[in-house]
C-alpha positions, 0 to 999 in steps of 0.5 A, a space after each residue: 475488479 477484485 482480480 484486476 486489483 490483485 493482478 495490479 498488485 503483482 504485475 503493475 509497472 512491468 509494461 508486459 502488455 495485456 495480462 489475462 486477469 481471468 487466470 489464477 494469480 499463481 499460475 501467472 506467476 509461474 508462467 510469466 515470472 518464475 521461468 524468467 527469474 534470472 533475467 528479471 533478477 538481473 534487471 532488478 539488480 541493476 536498479 538496486 546495485 545489487 547490494 545485499 543491504 539494499 535488498 534486505 531493506 526492500 524486503 523488510 519494506 515489502 513485507 512490513 508496515 512501511 515504517 522505517 523503524 520497522 524495516 531497519 529492525 527486520 533488516 537488523 541494521 542501525 538507523 544511521 546505516 538505514 537512513 543512508 541506504 534509504 536515501 540511495 534507494 530513494 535517489 534510484 526511484 525504487 522507493 519513496 519516503 513519506 513523512 507523517 502529517 501529524 502535528 507534533 508539540 515538540 522536536 522529540 515527539 516529531 523524532 519518535 514517529 517513523 517516516 514511511 517507505 513506499 515502492 514506486 512499482 507494485 511489481 518491485 514490491 511483489 518481487 521483494 516480498 515473495 521472490 527475492 527472500 526465497 530465490 534459492 528454491 526458485 533458482 532450483 526450480 522448486 516453487 512449493 515455497 513461494 505458492 504457500 508464501 503467496 497464498 498465506 500472505 496474499 490478503 495482507 499484501 493486497 491491502 496496501 495496493 487497495 489503499 493506494 488505488 483507493 487514494 487515486 480514485 478519491 482524487 478522481 471523485 473530487 477532481 470536479 467537486 472540490 479538487 484535492 491539494 494533497 492526499 496520503 495516509 495519516 500516522 502518529 504513534 497511536 493512530 493510523 488512517 488510510 486516507 488523509 486528504 485536503 481539498 482546495 476549499 479547505 475541507 479535510 477528508 479522512 477514510 478507511 479501506 477494508 480489503 476483507 470478505 466481510 460487509 463493513 458495519 456501522 462500527 467501523 465509521 465509529 471507530 473512524 470518527 473516534 480516531 480522528 477525535 483522538 488525533 484532533 483532526 477536524 474532519 469534514 468528510 468520512 470515506 469508507 472504501 470496502 471490497 465487499 460492500 456495507 451493512 444496511 445500517 451503514 448504507 442508511 448513514 450515507 450522506 455528503 459527509 459519509 461517502 461509501 465506495 465499493 469495488 464497482 467504483 474502481 472501473 473509473 481508474 480503468 477508464 
């Protein structure tokens, strides 16, 4: 499943048929993407209109935390210019914009929390993170930079895909038990939570996703509980999703209000 998630974060949405997930990712990139760089770039340009401003913002989103103010700072543009460009990119279907679920006490406080931008296709996010910013070397047949760039940033890049797939899995898990009315991430100026969901019965689900090689310990649950308290979120169910399992201490805390999910559970998404 780890291989499948990794390959999906690169090739998700391309519709190229079966991809051999047993192959190394960088080998697949060199086989399926880089030789056809010019053709794929033309297709991507058709979607983005080829405007350098659009490409700068998309690369900033792909490599950052998704917050609009972070993307605008990376792209070195003003909020007004960025907002107009984002509106055009959202209309084209390349990205979508989410607003914070936090409850604010004033208009000024609400304005201080950035919206977030998400790619609608994993492949486009991969393209603007690893291909578009260094296209000249790829164009000239030099693949050394993309190899190093991908290996150095791979784990960080996979985290968002892991979060988004985790949200889809939670939808499935609660579809019969107590269907969700909404699910997203939660953020304000101080707190960020990977999972924030509401069920039809009114329950609040909050969770964290850990795409690391270490087993998740009890301290992660404690941090999650403290974050909810700070954000004043009355939570009914805590969910922790781990790539590499959990400590025995945390396993012993599993209950209807503390749900633990591992990679083997992701088979449901494939089915």
